[in-house]
C-alpha positions in Angstrom: -23.2 41.3 -31.6 -25.5 38.2 -31.1 -29.3 38.5 -31.0 -30.9 36.8 -28.0 -34.6 35.8 -27.9 -36.5 36.9 -24.8 -33.7 39.4 -24.0 -36.2 42.2 -23.0 -37.5 40.0 -20.2 -34.6 41.0 -18.1 -33.8 37.4 -17.0 -30.3 35.9 -16.8 -29.2 34.3 -20.1 -28.4 30.6 -20.3 -25.6 28.8 -22.1 -26.5 25.1 -22.1 -26.1 22.0 -24.2 -24.0 18.8 -24.5 -20.4 18.9 -23.3 -19.3 17.8 -26.8 -21.3 17.2 -30.0 -21.7 13.4 -30.2 -24.1 13.4 -33.2 -26.8 15.4 -34.9 -29.8 13.6 -33.5 -28.8 14.1 -29.9 -27.9 17.7 -30.4 -31.2 18.5 -32.1 -33.1 16.7 -29.4 -31.4 18.6 -26.6 -31.8 22.0 -28.4 -35.5 21.4 -29.1 -36.1 20.6 -25.4 -34.1 23.4 -23.9 -35.6 25.9 -26.4 -39.1 24.9 -25.4 -38.3 25.4 -21.7 -36.5 28.8 -22.2 -39.3 30.1 -24.4 -41.9 29.2 -21.7 -39.8 30.9 -19.0 -38.7 33.8 -21.2 -35.0 33.1 -20.7 -32.5 34.2 -23.4 -30.7 31.0 -24.6 -27.4 30.2 -26.3 -26.9 26.5 -27.4 -23.5 25.3 -26.2 -21.6 22.3 -27.6 -17.9 21.7 -28.1 -17.1 20.5 -31.6 -14.0 18.8 -30.2 -12.8 18.3 -26.6 -9.1 18.9 -26.3 -8.8 18.7 -22.5 -9.3 15.0 -21.7 -7.6 13.2 -18.8 -7.2 9.9 -20.8 -5.7 9.5 -24.2 -8.5 7.1 -25.3 -11.3 9.4 -24.1 -13.9 10.5 -26.7 -13.0 13.8 -28.2 -15.6 14.3 -31.0 -17.1 13.1 -34.3 -14.9 15.3 -36.5 -14.4 19.0 -36.6 -16.4 19.9 -39.7 -19.1 17.4 -39.1 -19.7 18.7 -35.5 -19.5 22.4 -36.6 -22.2 21.7 -39.3 -24.4 20.3 -36.5 -24.0 23.5 -34.5 -24.9 25.5 -37.6 -28.1 23.4 -38.1 -29.1 24.0 -34.5 -28.9 27.7 -35.2 -30.8 27.6 -38.5 -33.5 25.3 -37.1 -34.3 26.9 -33.8 -33.1 30.5 -34.3 -30.8 30.5 -31.2 -27.1 31.5 -31.1 -24.5 28.8 -30.7 -21.2 28.7 -28.8 -18.3 26.4 -29.0 -14.8 26.1 -27.4 -11.6 26.8 -29.4 -8.2 25.6 -28.1 -5.7 27.2 -30.5 -5.3 30.3 -32.6 -5.7 28.4 -35.9 -9.1 27.1 -34.8 -10.7 30.6 -34.4 -11.4 31.4 -38.0 -12.6 27.9 -38.9 -15.1 27.8 -35.9 -16.3 31.4 -36.5 -17.7 30.3 -39.9 -20.3 28.1 -38.2 -21.1 29.5 -34.7 -22.1 32.9 -33.2 -19.9 32.8 -30.1 -16.3 31.6 -29.5 -15.6 30.4 -26.0 -12.1 30.3 -24.4 -11.6 27.5 -22.0 -10.6 28.5 -18.4 -7.1 27.1 -18.5 -6.4 29.0 -21.8 -7.8 32.4 -20.6 -4.3 34.0 -20.6 -3.2 32.6 -24.0 -2.5 35.9 -25.9 -2.4 34.4 -29.4 -5.7 32.6 -28.9 -7.5 35.6 -27.5 -6.2 37.8 -30.3 -7.2 35.3 -33.0 -10.7 35.0 -31.5 -11.1 38.7 -31.3 -10.0 39.2 -35.0 -13.0 37.0 -36.1 -15.4 39.7 -35.0 -17.5 37.2 -33.1 -18.7 37.6 -29.6 -16.1 36.0 -27.2 -16.9 34.3 -23.9 -13.7 33.9 -21.8 -14.2 31.4 -19.0 -12.5 32.4 -15.8 -9.6 30.2 -14.7 -9.7 29.1 -11.0 -6.2 30.5 -10.6 -7.4 34.1 -11.4 -9.4 36.5 -9.3 -12.5 38.1 -10.7 -10.6 41.4 -10.9 -7.7 39.8 -12.7 -10.0 38.6 -15.4 -10.2 42.2 -16.7 -6.6 41.8 -17.7 -7.5 38.8 -19.9 -10.5 40.6 -21.4 -8.6 43.8 -22.3 -5.1 42.2 -22.7 -3.9 45.0 -20.5 -1.1 42.7 -19.4 0.0 39.7 -21.3 2.6 36.9 -20.9 4.9 36.6 -23.9 7.2 33.7 -24.6 10.6 34.7 -26.0 13.7 32.4 -26.2 12.1 29.9 -23.9 11.4 32.5 -21.2 8.1 34.1 -20.2 8.0 37.9 -19.9 5.2 40.2 -18.6 4.3 42.8 -21.1 2.2 45.8 -20.0 0.2 47.2 -23.0 -1.7 49.9 -21.1 -0.1 51.4 -18.0 -3.1 53.7 -17.3 -5.4 50.7 -17.2 -3.0 48.7 -15.0 -2.9 51.5 -12.4 -6.7 51.6 -12.5 -7.1 47.9 -12.1 -4.6 47.7 -9.3 -6.4 50.6 -7.7 -9.6 48.6 -7.8 -7.8 45.6 -6.3 -6.2 47.5 -3.5 -9.4 49.3 -2.8 -11.2 45.9 -2.4 -8.4 44.6 -0.2 -8.7 47.7 2.0 -12.5 47.3 2.1 -12.1 43.7 3.3 -9.6 44.7 6.0 -11.6 47.7 7.2 -15.0 45.9 7.3 -13.7 42.5 8.5 -15.4 40.8 5.5 -14.3 37.2 6.3 -16.1 35.6 3.4 -14.7 38.0 0.9 -11.2 37.6 2.3 -11.4 33.8 2.2 -12.6 33.9 -1.4 -9.9 36.3 -2.4 -7.2 34.1 -0.9 -8.6 30.7 -2.0 -9.5 31.8 -5.6 -6.5 34.0 -6.3 -3.6 34.1 -3.8 -2.9 30.4 -3.4 -3.4 29.2 -7.0 -0.6 29.5 -9.5 0.1 28.3 -13.1 2.2 25.1 -12.4 4.0 25.4 -15.7 5.0 29.1 -15.2 5.9 28.3 -11.5 8.3 25.6 -12.6 9.9 27.9 -15.2 10.4 30.7 -12.6 11.9 28.2 -10.1 14.3 26.9 -12.7 15.4 30.4 -13.7 15.8 31.5 -10.1 17.9 28.4 -9.3 20.5 29.7 -11.8 20.9 32.9 -9.8 22.2 31.0 -6.8 20.5 33.3 -4.4 18.9 32.5 -1.0 15.1 32.2 -1.4 14.4 35.2 0.9 12.8 38.5 0.0 12.0 41.7 1.9 10.5 45.0 1.3 11.9 48.3 2.5 9.1 50.7 3.3 9.4 54.5 3.4 9.7 56.0 6.8 6.7 58.2 7.9 7.0 60.8 10.6 4.3 63.1 11.8 4.9 66.9 11.9 3.0 68.6 14.8 2.2 72.1 15.8 2.7 73.7 19.3 -0.6 72.1 20.4 0.4 68.6 19.4 -1.9 68.5 16.3 -0.6 66.7 13.3 -0.2 69.1 10.5 1.9 67.1 8.0 3.6 63.8 7.3 7.2 63.6 6.1 8.3 60.7 4.0 12.0 59.6 3.8 13.7 56.7 2.0 17.0 56.7 3.7 16.5 53.6 5.9 18.1 50.4 5.0 16.5 47.0 5.3 18.4 45.8 8.3 17.9 49.1 10.1 14.2 49.0 9.4 13.7 45.5 10.6 15.5 46.3 13.9 13.4 49.5 14.4 10.2 47.5 13.7 11.2 44.9 16.3 12.0 47.6 18.8 9.0 49.8 18.3 6.3 47.2 17.7 7.4 44.0 19.5 5.1 42.8 22.3 8.2 41.2 24.0 10.7 43.0 26.1 14.0 43.9 24.6 15.9 42.2 27.4 14.6 39.1 29.2 15.3 38.8 32.9 
């Protein structure tokens, strides 16, 4: 557990610093300035600086001054100003190395579902900050934190492995409850956020794999759900006393019944 200065003040805590460590002088100057501001405002502060940037859009972009050199700068910031430090890691074999120099290990957003990386970070005993990928809903981030569900690669295929069925049911219950709340209250902003931050974003690499595997099945790309059939049981006064549930209706029969019972158009057009 890291110790934060000014924590009893009840303020938000701040992770701030250079995107990547470009040198000792710059890092120390930034740390000194931000520490002075956060001390004055009683804000708990963690100095952030990546020792190496692995997610660059150009091959010739600056990535760092060298792993060990940059990590030593982060350690000096901690020793000089007495504030915790945090840095990104990008692969499992970086976790133990970075943990020797910093207080917090940060998982980049696009790596938040990498099981081996999360496990390696946790094994160091350091505090872990998992950044939320834009393709995940806030509720889904609990899966990443707890590794309740993980994606495992085997023989070139991705499989979903459930490690804790009880927790899965609990999390899906929370998700369904939130969806029902949105529908019942007409919370447009929450609905939009849920769709735009979760429903329409997919992992492009996993999507491509699924499409390729599905293509080999040579099946039409159409899916349908068969719902149970609910019928009300009433007493002599017409009051509903029970609901019967049956599962003997086929897909085609159910769709025809839905179109007949709930269609706004007439069954026969004159």
